[in-house]
N, C-alpha and C positions, 0 to 999 in steps of 0.2 A: 638669570632669566633664560633658561634653556628648555623649559617644559613646552614642547611643541603644541600639545593639546590646549593648554591655557593660552598660549600666544595666538593660536588659531581662533579661539573664542574672542580674544581681545580685538583681533583684526576684524572679525565679523561684526562686533559692536561698532567699531570705528567706521565701517563701511555702510552699515544700515542706519546708524544714529539712533538706535532704539533698543533698549534691553529686552523688552517684552517680545518684540518681533524676532530678535536674534535667538532668544531662548526657544521659541516655538520652532524656528528653522533648524536649530541644533538638537531638538528633542531632549532638552534638559529643562529643569525647573528654573524659574526666574530667580529664586533664592540661591540656588547653586551657582548660577552664572554670576550673580552679584557678589557672592562670597569669594569666588575665584578672582574677580577683578579687584576686590579689596585686598586679598592676599598679594596680588601683583603690585598694587600701589604701595603696600607695606614694603615689598622688596625694592621697589624703585626709590621709595623715600618721599614721594609726593604724589599728588593727585594726577591721574592721567585722563580723567573725564570730568567735565562740568556739565550740569544740566540746567537749562533755563526754559523760558516759555517756547522757544523755537526748537527745542530738542536737546540731544546729547552731543557734546562736541569734545574734541581732543584739546588738552592743554599743551603748552610748549613741551613739557616732559612727555606727554602722550605722543606728540608728533615724532620726537626722537625715538621713543619706544617702537612706534609703528615701523620705522625704517629697519630697526634691529629685528623686530618680529618677522617681517617679511623675508629677511635674509636667513633667519633660523628655519623658517618654514620651507624655504626653497632648498636648503641643505638637507632637511629631513625628507623632503620629497625625493631628492636625488638618491639619498641613502636607501629609501624604500624600493626605488626602481632597480637599484643595483643588487638588492638581496634576492636570492633564489626564491621562487614561489613555494609556499609550503606544500608538502605532499598532501593530496586530497585524502580525506578520511573515507575509507570504504564504507558503503552503506548497502542495505538490501531492502527493496520495497516489494512486499508480497501482497498480491490480490487474491481474493477468494469469492466465489459466487455464493449467494445465500444458501444456507443449509450445510455448508462445509464448515467444520469446526477446526480451527488451526491453533487453539490455545496450547495444546500439549507441545507442538513443534516450536512455537515461538518461545515458550518457557525454556525448553531445552537449549534453544539458540542463545537466549540471554545468559544462561549459566555457562555455556561452552565458549561463546564469543562475545564477552561483555564489551570488548573494545570496538565492535562493529555494530552500530545501531541497526535495528530492524523495525520497519513499520509495516503494519498490516491494515488493509482497508477492504471493505466490501465492494465488489464490482458486480453490478447487475448483469445477469446472464446475457442480455442482448449486447452488452458492451465488452464482454470478456476478451474477445480477440482484438478489438480496437485498442483496449487498454495496453495490451502487449505490444502491438505493432506501432503504436504512437509513443511508446516509451514511458507511459504513466506508471507502470510497475515493471519490475525486473522478471518476476515469475508470477504465475497465477494458477490457482486451482480452478479448472474449468470443467464444465459439464458437457460431455459428448460434442466436442467441436467438429463442425462439418467441414471447415476449410482449415487444413493444417499446413498449407504452404508456408515455408519460411519459419516453421516452429518445430522445436523438439516437443514431443508429447509422450509422457511416460504414464502408462495406466496405473492407477492406484487401487481402486475398488469399484464394485458395482452396487448401485442403489436399487433396492427392491421397489417395484411399482405398486402403488396403492390407489384405491378408488376412494374418493371423499364424497360422502353423502350426508344428508340431514340425519339427525339423531333418531328420528322416527321412521326412517326409510327401511324397507324390508331387508336390505343388505346388511343393516346394522345388527341383525340377529345372528350373523354368521362370523366365524373366525377368519375365513378366507373365501374368496370367490374366484371364478374363472371368467374369461372374456365372454363365454357363452351365457353366463349368468346375467350379463349386462345387456344382452340383446333386448331391443325394445326400449332401452333407456335413451333419453334425449341427451347424449353425452356432449359435454363442452370441450373445446380445445383449450389447452393451457395458454393463457395470455401472458404478456410480459409482466403484468402486475398480478401476482398470485393472490394478494389480499382481495383485489377486486373480483377475481374469478371465484374465490371462495364465498364472497358476499353474494354472488349470483347463485352459487350452490345452495346457500342457506335460504335464498328467496324462492327456491324450487325450480330454477331454470333448468337444472340438470346436473348429474354427477360429473366429476372430472378425475382423470387418472394423472397422478403426480409421482415424482420420486419421493420415497418415504421421508427423506430429510426435509423436503419443502413442506410436506403435510405436517410434520412434527413442528417445524419452525412457526407455522401459521395456525397452530391448533386453536380451535374454538370450542366452547362448551356446547354449542348447538350443532356441531358437526362431528362425525366419526370417520375414521379411515380404516380400510381393511385391505390386506394384501391381495393382489390379483396374480394368482400363481402362474399363469401362462402368458402374462404380458412381458414384453421385452424389458430387461433391466436397463438402467442408465449408467454409463461409465463415467467416473470422475478421473480426470487426468491432472498431472502437474505439467504445465507448459511454460516455455520461455522461448524468446526469439533465437534463431540461428544467427550467429555472428559471422563476420568475414572469415574465409578460409585462408590458412597459411599456405606457404609455397609447397608444402608437402600434401596439401589437400585436407588436412585434419581440421576439424572445427575448433575454433578458439572460444572457450567458455571461461567466464570469470570465476575465480576461486570461491567467492561467497555463494554463488549459485550451486556450485558443485558440493559445497559443504552442507547447504540446506537440503539438497537432494539426499545426501547421505543421512541426515537426521530424519527425514520423512521415511526413508527406507529402514530406519531402525538401527543404523550402525552406531557403534559406540564411539567415544571420542578417540580411542586408540585403535580403531579398526584397521587391520592391515590392508583390507580391500580398499577402504577409502584412501589410504595413503598411496596405494599402487595406482588408483585411478587418477589421483592428482598428478602423479608423475607422468603417466602416459597421456593424459588428456583425452582418453577414449570417449567416444560419444555415448552418453548414458542410455539414449533411446536404442542405439544399436546393441548395447550390452544387454538391455532388457529383452530384446528380440532373440539374441543368441542364447540367453539363459533359458528362456521359456520355449524357444523353438517355434515361435508364433508371431504373427503380426501384432505389434503392441496396440494397434487401433482396434483389434478384433474385440467384439463385445463378448461379455460372459454369456454363454448360452442360456436361454430362458428355462426356468424350471418347468417340468412337465405339468400338464393340467391335472387338477385333482378335483374330486367332488367336494362340494361345499360341506362344511362341518358345522353343525348347529352349535352356537355358543352355549357353554354350560352356565 
């Protein structure tokens, strides 16, 4: 009678005096608990519980078993305390704002690092920085963060600006427009809830300028969107918190985040650059700056204005 789990169940029934209440507390079925106690009684050779109108009670054999069970459980607890804690399994939590598609990168991660679980969740744009700073995600695809203190931010790509209008609006007749073409329109500011903003566009409140990915994500049959050729584009970054600096002043970054950054940048599993960066621990944001010779936060310059072209 050395199975600590069954003996713990036995002690729990003895202390509560009820099989049903004990089963719920242990999150096991009543049938499974009863079967375990029957097997224990078969091992002892006699009944350990009796049940009458006042509840479930220990027999004389049960009282003897209770002393033995508590000794076995105490020894098991001591053994568990003496064992070294298991190494934590590394994980990676990725956030992304609506409109960013991460499927390709998460699929590559699953193929390349199957032993390291990765989870991905949508983070609403107003919460993108809080999710990083509060530790809800390890990395996040963010849209044009205004406050980058304490964050690594690596620019990835620029999103074209589009104007969303009702399907019967004059702008719908053109392939592209300029900001001057929208003069006189009662333009809306993009709110936190894009779906609500587009509902107001459909109701005739006024057009709105959005990143192309958001307009596509919330596409509706009664609305159309057209590129605004001279509107500023919106930059998408991959961001993660700066960790504590070592004695040499270099930033300390976890391996999973460095590996994911390599995947996003298109490096192969055997990339020599990826291997070198893991050895040196160099700051990826600084590498991006040195490679491009520019501030990684700099926006992609807007495309020059062009005349409207009537749709064919």
